[in-house]
C-alpha positions in Angstrom: -116.7 99.2 -12.0 -115.8 97.4 -15.2 -116.3 93.6 -15.3 -112.5 92.9 -15.4 -111.9 95.3 -12.5 -114.6 93.7 -10.4 -113.4 90.2 -11.1 -109.9 91.2 -10.3 -110.8 93.0 -7.1 -113.0 90.2 -5.9 -110.4 87.5 -6.4 -107.7 89.7 -4.9 -109.8 90.3 -1.8 -110.8 86.7 -1.4 -107.6 85.0 -2.3 -107.3 81.3 -2.7 -108.1 79.7 0.7 -109.1 76.2 -0.3 -107.9 72.9 1.0 -104.4 72.1 2.0 -101.9 71.4 -0.8 -101.1 67.8 -1.6 -98.4 66.1 -3.6 -100.8 65.8 -6.6 -101.1 69.7 -6.7 -97.4 70.2 -7.4 -96.7 70.9 -11.0 -93.9 72.6 -12.9 -95.9 75.3 -14.5 -94.4 76.6 -17.7 -95.7 76.6 -21.3 -96.5 72.9 -20.7 -97.8 72.5 -17.1 -96.7 69.3 -15.4 -93.8 68.7 -17.7 -90.9 67.2 -15.9 -88.5 64.2 -15.4 -90.3 61.4 -13.6 -87.0 59.8 -12.7 -85.4 62.8 -10.9 -86.8 65.2 -8.3 -85.8 68.5 -6.7 -86.7 70.7 -3.7 -88.9 73.6 -4.6 -90.9 76.3 -2.9 -94.6 76.4 -4.0 -97.6 78.6 -3.3 -99.9 76.6 -1.1 -102.9 79.0 -0.9 -103.3 82.6 0.4 -100.7 83.4 3.1 -99.1 80.0 2.7 -96.0 78.7 1.0 -94.4 75.2 1.3 -91.2 73.3 0.5 -92.1 70.2 -1.6 -90.5 67.6 -3.7 -91.2 68.3 -7.4 -90.2 67.0 -10.8 -87.0 68.2 -12.3 -87.8 70.3 -15.4 -86.8 69.1 -18.8 -86.1 70.8 -22.2 -89.4 71.4 -24.0 -88.5 73.9 -26.7 -85.3 74.1 -28.8 -84.2 77.4 -27.1 -84.7 76.1 -23.5 -81.9 75.9 -20.9 -82.1 73.9 -17.7 -80.2 75.4 -14.9 -78.8 74.0 -11.7 -79.8 76.8 -9.4 -76.8 78.1 -7.3 -78.5 81.1 -5.8 -81.9 82.7 -5.4 -83.5 85.2 -3.1 -86.8 86.6 -1.8 -88.1 89.9 -3.2 -90.6 92.3 -1.7 -92.9 91.6 -4.7 -92.9 87.9 -3.7 -95.0 88.9 -0.7 -97.8 90.1 -3.0 -98.0 86.6 -4.3 -97.9 85.2 -0.7 -100.8 87.4 0.2 -102.9 86.6 -2.9 -102.7 90.2 -4.1 -101.7 89.0 -7.6 -104.4 87.0 -9.3 -104.3 83.7 -11.0 -102.0 82.0 -8.6 -102.5 78.2 -8.5 -101.6 75.8 -5.7 -98.3 74.2 -6.6 -96.9 77.1 -8.6 -93.1 77.2 -8.1 -92.2 80.7 -6.9 -89.1 82.8 -7.4 -88.1 85.3 -10.1 -84.5 86.1 -9.1 -81.9 83.3 -9.6 -78.5 82.4 -11.0 -77.0 79.0 -11.8 -74.9 76.7 -13.9 -76.2 75.3 -17.2 -77.1 71.7 -16.9 -78.6 71.0 -20.3 -79.8 72.9 -23.4 -82.1 72.6 -26.3 -80.7 72.4 -29.8 -80.9 76.1 -30.5 -80.0 77.5 -27.1 -76.3 77.9 -27.8 -76.7 80.3 -30.7 -75.5 83.2 -28.5 -72.5 81.4 -27.2 -73.9 79.6 -24.2 -72.4 76.2 -23.2 -73.1 73.5 -20.7 -71.3 74.4 -17.4 -71.5 78.2 -17.9 -72.3 80.3 -14.8 -75.2 82.5 -15.7 -77.8 84.9 -14.2 -81.3 84.9 -15.5 -83.5 87.9 -16.2 -86.7 87.8 -14.1 -88.7 88.5 -17.3 -88.8 86.2 -20.2 -88.0 87.9 -23.6 -88.3 86.3 -27.0 -85.5 88.5 -28.4 -87.2 89.1 -31.7 -90.4 91.2 -31.2 -90.7 95.0 -31.5 -89.9 95.7 -27.8 -87.1 93.0 -27.5 -85.3 94.5 -30.5 -85.0 97.7 -28.4 -83.9 95.6 -25.3 -87.2 96.6 -23.6 -87.4 93.0 -22.5 -90.1 93.6 -19.8 -92.7 94.3 -22.5 -92.0 91.4 -24.8 -95.0 90.7 -27.0 -94.6 86.9 -27.4 -94.0 85.3 -24.0 -97.3 86.0 -22.1 -100.6 85.2 -23.7 -102.7 86.0 -20.6 -106.0 87.6 -21.7 -107.0 89.0 -18.3 -103.8 91.2 -18.1 -104.5 92.4 -21.6 -108.1 93.3 -20.7 -107.1 95.1 -17.5 -104.1 97.0 -18.7 -104.8 97.5 -22.4 -101.7 95.5 -23.2 -99.5 92.7 -21.8 -96.1 92.6 -20.1 -93.6 89.9 -20.8 -93.8 86.5 -19.2 -92.1 86.4 -15.8 -90.6 83.6 -13.7 -92.6 82.4 -10.7 -95.1 85.2 -10.8 -98.5 83.7 -11.4 -100.4 82.7 -14.5 -101.2 86.4 -14.9 -97.7 86.7 -16.3 -97.5 83.5 -18.2 -97.5 80.7 -15.6 -93.7 80.0 -15.7 -92.1 78.0 -12.9 -89.8 80.1 -10.8 -86.2 79.6 -9.5 -86.8 79.1 -5.8 -85.9 75.5 -6.6 -82.8 73.3 -7.3 -83.5 73.3 -11.0 -85.4 75.7 -13.3 -86.3 75.7 -17.0 -85.4 79.0 -18.8 -87.4 79.5 -22.0 -85.5 81.4 -24.7 -82.4 80.8 -22.7 -80.2 82.1 -25.5 -81.4 85.7 -24.7 -82.5 85.5 -21.1 -79.2 84.4 -19.5 -76.1 86.5 -19.0 -72.7 84.9 -18.4 -71.1 85.7 -15.1 -67.3 86.3 -15.2 -65.0 84.6 -12.7 -64.5 87.9 -10.7 -68.3 88.2 -10.0 -69.4 85.6 -7.4 -73.0 84.4 -7.3 -73.6 86.5 -4.2 -73.2 89.6 -6.3 -74.2 88.5 -9.8 -77.5 87.0 -8.6 -79.1 90.5 -8.1 -78.7 91.4 -11.7 -81.8 89.3 -12.1 -84.0 92.1 -10.8 -83.2 94.3 -7.8 -80.2 96.1 -9.3 -81.7 96.7 -12.7 -85.1 97.7 -11.1 -83.4 100.2 -8.8 -81.3 101.7 -11.6 -84.3 102.0 -13.8 -86.3 103.7 -11.1 -83.6 106.4 -10.8 -82.7 107.0 -14.5 -86.3 106.6 -15.8 -87.6 109.2 -13.3 -84.7 111.4 -14.4 -82.6 112.0 -11.3 -80.0 114.5 -12.3 -77.2 116.7 -11.0 -78.2 118.9 -8.0 -81.6 117.2 -7.3 -83.0 116.5 -3.9 -84.6 113.1 -4.0 -87.1 111.6 -1.6 -87.4 107.8 -1.5 -90.4 106.0 0.0 -89.2 102.6 1.3 -85.9 101.5 3.0 -85.9 98.0 1.7 -83.4 96.6 -0.8 -84.8 98.6 -3.8 -84.8 101.8 -1.7 -81.2 101.2 -0.6 -80.0 100.7 -4.1 -81.9 103.8 -5.2 -80.0 105.8 -2.6 -76.7 104.8 -4.1 -77.9 105.3 -7.7 -79.4 108.7 -6.9 -76.1 110.0 -5.5 -74.3 108.3 -8.5 -76.5 110.3 -10.9 -75.8 113.6 -9.2 -78.3 114.1 -6.4 -77.1 116.5 -3.8 -79.5 115.2 -1.1 -81.4 111.9 -0.6 -84.2 111.6 2.0 -85.7 108.2 2.9 -89.1 107.7 4.4 -89.9 104.6 6.3 -90.2 103.3 9.9 -88.5 100.7 12.1 -84.9 99.3 12.1 -84.6 99.5 8.3 -83.9 103.3 8.6 -81.0 102.5 10.9 -79.8 99.9 8.3 -79.9 102.6 5.6 -78.0 105.2 7.8 -75.3 102.7 8.6 -74.6 101.9 5.0 -75.4 105.3 3.5 -74.3 107.9 6.0 -75.2 110.9 3.8 -78.8 109.9 3.7 -81.4 111.9 5.6 -84.3 110.0 7.3 -88.0 110.5 8.1 -89.6 108.0 10.4 -93.3 108.5 9.4 -94.5 106.7 12.6 -92.7 109.1 14.9 -93.4 112.5 13.4 -94.6 115.2 15.9 -98.4 115.4 16.3 -100.0 117.3 13.4 -96.9 116.9 11.1 -97.4 114.8 8.0 -94.8 113.4 5.7 -95.7 116.1 3.2 -95.3 118.9 5.7 -92.0 117.5 7.0 -90.5 117.2 3.4 -91.6 120.8 2.7 -89.9 122.0 5.9 -86.7 120.1 4.9 -86.7 121.5 1.3 -87.1 125.3 1.6 -90.9 125.1 1.7 -91.0 123.8 -1.9 -90.4 120.1 -1.5 -87.9 117.7 -3.2 -87.3 117.7 -7.0 -87.9 114.0 -7.3 -90.0 111.4 -5.4 -89.3 107.6 -5.9 -91.8 105.0 -4.7 -90.2 101.8 -3.6 -93.0 100.4 -1.4 -96.0 99.1 -3.4 -99.7 99.7 -3.4 -100.8 96.8 -1.2 -99.9 98.4 2.2 -102.5 100.8 3.6 -101.8 103.5 6.2 -105.3 104.6 7.0 -108.6 102.8 7.8 -110.5 104.1 4.7 -108.3 102.4 2.2 -107.9 99.3 4.3 -111.7 98.9 4.4 -112.1 99.5 0.7 -109.5 96.9 -0.1 -111.1 94.4 2.2 -114.4 95.0 0.5 -112.9 94.6 -3.0 -113.6 98.2 -3.9 -110.0 98.8 -4.9 -106.8 96.7 -5.3 -104.2 99.3 -4.4 -104.0 102.3 -2.0 -103.2 105.7 -3.4 -101.8 107.1 -0.1 -98.1 106.9 -0.9 -98.6 108.2 -4.5 -100.6 111.1 -3.1 -97.9 111.9 -0.6 -95.4 112.0 -3.4 -97.4 114.2 -5.7 -98.2 116.6 -2.8 -94.6 116.6 -1.5 -92.6 117.4 -4.6 -92.1 121.0 -5.8 -94.2 122.3 -8.7 -93.1 120.5 -11.9 -91.5 117.8 -9.8 -91.1 114.2 -10.9 -92.6 111.1 -9.3 -91.6 107.5 -10.3 -93.5 104.4 -9.3 -91.4 101.2 -9.0 -93.3 99.4 -6.3 -95.9 96.9 -7.5 -99.3 98.3 -8.2 -101.5 95.6 -9.6 -104.9 97.1 -10.4 -107.1 100.1 -9.4 -107.0 102.8 -6.7 -109.4 105.3 -5.2 -109.0 108.9 -3.9 -106.2 109.7 -6.3 -105.2 113.4 -6.2 -105.4 114.1 -9.9 -106.0 117.8 -9.2 -102.6 118.3 -7.7 -101.0 116.3 -10.5 -102.6 118.5 -13.2 -102.6 122.0 -11.6 -99.0 121.8 -10.4 -97.6 120.2 -13.5 -96.3 117.0 -11.7 -94.8 114.3 -13.8 -96.1 110.9 -12.7 -94.0 108.1 -14.2 -94.8 104.4 -14.1 -91.3 103.0 -14.2 -92.8 99.6 -15.2 -91.1 96.3 -14.8 -87.5 97.3 -15.4 -86.2 96.2 -18.8 -83.3 94.1 -17.4 -81.7 93.4 -20.8 -81.3 97.2 -21.4 -79.1 97.6 -18.3 -77.5 94.3 -17.1 -74.3 94.4 -19.1 -73.6 98.0 -17.9 -74.5 97.1 -14.3 -72.3 93.9 -14.5 -69.3 96.1 -15.3 -70.2 98.4 -12.4 -70.0 95.4 -10.1 -66.7 94.5 -11.6 -65.1 97.9 -11.2 -66.5 98.3 -7.6 -68.9 101.2 -8.5 -71.7 99.2 -6.8 -71.6 96.5 -4.2 -74.7 94.3 -4.0 -73.5 92.7 -0.8 -74.4 96.0 1.0 -78.0 95.0 0.9 -77.6 91.3 1.8 -78.3 90.6 5.4 -78.7 86.7 5.4 -77.5 83.6 3.8 -79.9 80.6 4.1 -80.4 77.1 2.7 -83.2 76.4 0.3 -84.7 73.8 2.6 -85.7 76.6 5.0 -87.1 79.0 2.4 -90.7 78.7 3.6 -89.6 80.0 7.0 -87.6 82.8 5.3 -90.8 84.0 3.6 -92.6 84.4 6.9 -89.7 86.1 8.6 -89.2 88.4 5.6 -92.9 89.3 5.7 -92.7 90.2 9.4 -89.4 92.1 9.0 -87.9 89.8 11.7 -84.2 89.2 12.4 -83.1 92.4 10.6 -83.8 90.6 7.3 -83.2 92.6 4.2 -82.0 90.8 1.0 -81.2 87.1 1.4 -78.9 84.8 -0.5 -80.4 81.3 -0.8 -78.0 78.5 -1.4 -78.6 75.0 -2.8 -76.6 71.8 -3.0 -75.0 73.2 -6.2 -73.8 76.5 -4.7 -70.1 77.3 -4.4 -68.6 78.1 -0.9 -69.5 81.6 0.3 -67.5 84.5 -1.2 -65.7 87.1 0.8 -68.2 89.4 2.5 -71.1 87.0 2.3 -73.2 86.7 5.5 -72.7 83.4 7.4 -75.3 80.7 7.0 -78.3 81.3 9.2 -80.2 78.2 10.4 -83.8 78.4 11.6 
C-alpha cells in the first residue's frame, strides 16, 4: 500500500473523534481561515467531528479578493455526498468547517472586479458547487470541475495524480472553502461561479442547478445514453430520479432502477414507466446481475449508471476491510454493473468514490470490452445555462424530487433524518430569514 493510500485509509477509518466542538473552533474556512466580520454574525451548520454536525453562530464572511461576492443565502439543501463528510469518509475535515455545496441567494456585497460579467448587488443567483477561476486550460473549455487554480491541496494531487477544482463546504481536501449551509457565504471568483436566476425560475427550482441537476445530466450524457438503450440505474435517490428523466429524454426505451425501501415507491409514483428491482427482496439464489440478465434477453442492459457511492458495503468482507483501513471504497456495486451489462456495455460512475477499492473484477472489464467511465464531478458551467432553459420551458421539474421544506435552524436534525432515510426525505429545500415565500408546488414547512 502506497504511503498516501495508507494515510488516507487510516484517517478515513478512524475519523475525527476528538473533544466536543466549542465556539473557538468555529471559523469561516476559505482562502483566509477565520476571516469574517466581528460585528455581524450568522447561523451556520458546521462539522463537529465524525458523525456529528451542529448549528452554531459564526462570523459573517467578508470580501477578501477583488472578485469575491457575498451572498445572502435564500436556499440550500442536503446532498447524499454531504453524508460522506458527516461520516468522516472524506479526509481533511476540521471541526468548525461550514458545510454545504448547493445554494442560491441574493448578492449582498461585491469586490471591485466581481461585476465584470454583469452581476449587480441585489441580483438573484445560484452558485456552482465547484469554484472555477474562469481562466485556466479547463475553465476555458467550461470544464469547471477540473479548474487548475482553486485547489492547492497536495494530498489530493498525490492520491489522484492531479487535482479537482476547489469546492464549497467539502473539506480541506478540496480547498477548505466555507459552504452555503449558512445565512451568508463568500463566493470566490463570483463573476464566473454565479448564474443569474430569471424571475420565472423560483429558488425552489433554480437552487438545484448548483449540483444535482447538472450532475444527473452529466451522468447520462457522459456515459452516452442514446436512442433505444436499456438503462439500469443503481440508486433511487435524487440523482437516480433525475437520471431516470434524463435517460428517457435522451432516447432510452427502458429504465430499470435498483434500490430497496420506500424510495422505489417514490420513483414509481413520479416515473411510472420505470421498472424496479428491490435487491433486498429478490428470490433466494437470485442476484441483481442474474435478475437484470433475465429482464434483458439474457444479455443485460446497454448502460449502467452508478448513483450510490462507494462508502456503503453490502457484504461482510468489504465492511471488514473498510473498518480495518484496508480499502476506502467497496467495489460491489461497480462489479454488479460490469457483470450486468451486455458485452461492450457502458458503465458510468457518478456516486462519490474517494480512494481505493479491492476485489475489482478487471477481468470482466477487459475480456467483455466494458467501458467504465468515471463521470467525475460534473462540470456545472458546461451545462447550467442549457438546463436553466429546460426548467423555464418545463422540460424538467426539479420539484419532483423535493420532499421537504425546512428552516436552517433545524439543519442538524435534517442531516440525521436524511442519513437514516426517515420521514420519506428525499431532496430538501432549506429556507433562511432571507428566503421568499414558498413558490407554487413547494412542500409546506416541516418543523422538527
